N, C-alpha and C positions, 0 to 999 in steps of 0.2 A: 209751053209752060214747063217749068222745072220744079220738081218736088225733091226735097232733101229728107232723108230718113236716118234717124239716130236710134240704134237699138241698145238696150242695156248691155253694158260690157260684161263679157263672160257668161252671158245667158244665151245658150244655143237656140232656145225656143224663140227668143226675140229676134235673133239673127235669121232664122228660117222664115219667120213671118215677114221680115224685111225683104227677103228674097222673093217670096210669093207676091208681095206688094209691088216690087219692081216689075215683075212679069205682067201683073194686071195693068199697071200704068202704061207699060209699053204697048199694050193692046189698044189703048185709046190715044196713042201718039203723044205721050208725056215722057219727057226725059226725067228719070229718077236716079239720084245719086245717094250714096250712103257715106257716113262718116268713116274716118280712117280705121277705127277699131272694128267696126262692123265689116268693113271691106276685107280686113285681114282674116276675120272669121269665115267669110264666104269665098275667099280667094279671088277677089276682084279688085278693081281700082276704086279708090275712095277719095274723099276730100277732107281737109281739116275742118273741124267743127266751126272754126272762125269764119269759114266761107259760106255758111248757111244763109247769110244775109243776102246772097245773090240769088236765092231761090224765090219762088212765088208762094210756096207752102212748105212747112216743115212738119214731119210726123215724128213724134217721140214714142218709142215702144219700150215700156218698162214701168218703173215706179216714178215717184215724185223727184227723186234724185236725178234720174235720167232726163226728166222734163226740165229741171233747173239747168242742167248741163247744156241741153239743146237751146234753151232760151238765151243763154249767155252768148251763143253764136248767131242766133236768129236775127238779132238787130232789128226788131220791129216786124219781121215777117210773121204772118199768122201761124200758130202752132196747133196741131191736133194731137191730143194725148191718148195713147192706147194703154190701158191698164192691164198688167199681167198678174193680177191677184193681190197686189199690195193695197194699202189703204185707199189710194187713188183720189186725193182731193183735187189734183190737177188733171187727172186722166179720166175722162168720162166714157171712153169707148172700150167695149169689150173686144178681146181678140177675134171672136167669132164675127163681129160686125165691122172689124177694122177696114177691110178692103172695100166693102160697100160704102162706108162712111168717107173714105178717102176719095173714091170715085165720085161720090156726091159733092164733095168739096171742089173737086176739079170741075165738074159741070157747073156749079154755082159760080166759080171764079170766071169761067168762060162766058157765061151769060150775064154776068154783072149782078147776081143776086146773093153773093156770098155775105153772110152775116158774121161779124167779128166783134168780140167783146174785149175791152181793155182792162188789164189788171195792173195796179200801180206797183212800181218798184221804188226802192230808196237808195240813196247814195251817201257815202261818208266822204267828208272833205276836211282837209287841214289847211294850213296857211298857204302852202305851195304844192299841194298834191290832191288828187281825187281818185277814188277807187271806182271799179266797174259797178254798175247798178246791181242791186240785190233784190230778188223777188220775195224771199222769206224774211231774212233778218240781217242786221248788222250787230256784231258783238264787239264791245270794247272791254278788255280786261288787262290786268297787270302782267308782268313778265311770266308769271306762272299762277296756277290756281291751287287751292287747297291750303293746308296748314303752312303758315309762314309766308303765304303768297298774297295776292290781291294788291290793292292800291287805294289811295285816297281819291274819292270821286266826288265831283260836284255836278249835279244834273240840273240844267235849266231848260225851260220850255219857252220859246220866243223871248228869251232874255230874263224871264222870271225864275227865281230859284225854286226848285221842287224839293230836292233833298241833297244831302251830302254826308260823307262819312267813309268808313273803310268797308270795302266789299271786294269780292272776287272780280266783279265786273258789272256790266249793264247790257241788257238786250233792248234793241229797238226793233219792233216786229210789225210787219204788215198783217192784215187779216188773213191773207193766204198762208203766212208763216206761223200763225198763232198756235197751230196744232203740232208744231215741230219742237225746236229747241225751247221756245217760250213755254210750252206746256210742261216740259220736264223741269223747268226752273220755277214752277208754281204760278206761272202767268195764266190769264184767262183764255178760254176759247172765244174766238170772235167770228161771227157770221160773215161770210165774204161780201154780203151786201152793205156792211158797215164801212163808211169812209173815215177811217181813223188809223192811228198807229198806237202800238202798245209799248210802254216803257216799263221794264221789269229789272229790278236789281238782282244780282246773283250773290247769294250767301252774304248778305249785308249784316253787319254787327247790330245796327239799329236802323233797319230799313223801313221804308214806306211801302204801302201796298202798290201793286201794279197800277199804272195810270194809263187811261186811254185819252189820247189827244187828237185834235183835228188832223186830217190827212196833210194839210198844207202847213202844219207847224214845223218849226225848226227845233230839234232837240240837240242841245249842246252838252257835251261831256268833257269836263276838265279833269285831267288825271294828274295827281300829285303823289308825293311820298313813295315814289317808285323810280327806278332807273329808266324804265321804258314802259310803253304800253303797246298792246297788240290789238289791231283792228282786223276783224274777220267778216267777210261777206259771204253769206250762204254756205259757210263751212268750206269754201273753195279758194277764195282769194284772201290773201293775208298780207298785212303791212305792219312792220314794227316802227314805232315812232318814239322819239326822245320825250322825256318828261322833265318839267311840266309842259303840258300841251292841251289844246282844246280841239276836240273833234266835233264837227257839225254834221248832223244826220237829218236829211230832209228828202222829200219826194223827188224822184228823178223825173226829168222831162221825157224819159224814154220808157213807156210802159210795155208790158208784155201783151201781145195780142193773141187771143184764143179763138180758134175755129172749132166748128163742130158742136155737138150737144153739150149741155151743162151737166156737171156731175151733181149728184144728190148729196149735199153737205151732211145731212143727218144719217144717210145710209153709210157714208164714209166714216162717220164717227163711230158707228157700230163695229168697225173693224179695228179700232184702236185697242191695244193691249191694256 
């Protein structure tokens, strides 16, 4: 069995926990590898995060950002999230329990009793391109935000017009991402048990309220009145497209798979500023 470990970059506490975890896993005949940044911190060999899909289990040590980073490379491999004091919507395991939980997942994997939950991701597509799946949100905005920026936007759900007009942009968010960028733009919190997507305009001149649509809906954003548009997935992947253009955002066929205990959504809410 192979376990991949991703520690929060620049966080020595996370790196040291990764080192202790490697040692514990070696004691039960498990090969444990770390991502390249963690390897540099520890002075050992590592692997690119894109290679995590070759593992049987991935452990993310840090905050939700680290989890999203690990999930991008895990490619369907179950992920166990260890929370280092952040809000922790995606990371249910405390540092004190981390090694015991990982060893429990190893045992469950070996005897065939491992329980894994799936969390949906969304993907943005154009006429001849497709971005990597996003776990939190896809943002479409004009070439720049703020005064004098934005673009003309037309938003359709399964082909039916919802709203249109000038705005900085639009967010399409999964329930997992509702507490992130979406919340800062005035969108609603969504319980992770809800199977839906949230559509939220950003600084619209005459906007409509945020809209929750079915998880299998296709949200189409047509951008006009701008030289270009920018599509951003989870704040990490970015693509600039010419305008006018239509971007389709819909559920990906590649969900994230979560291992280990479930985080308490309402307890995590209490940590929000």
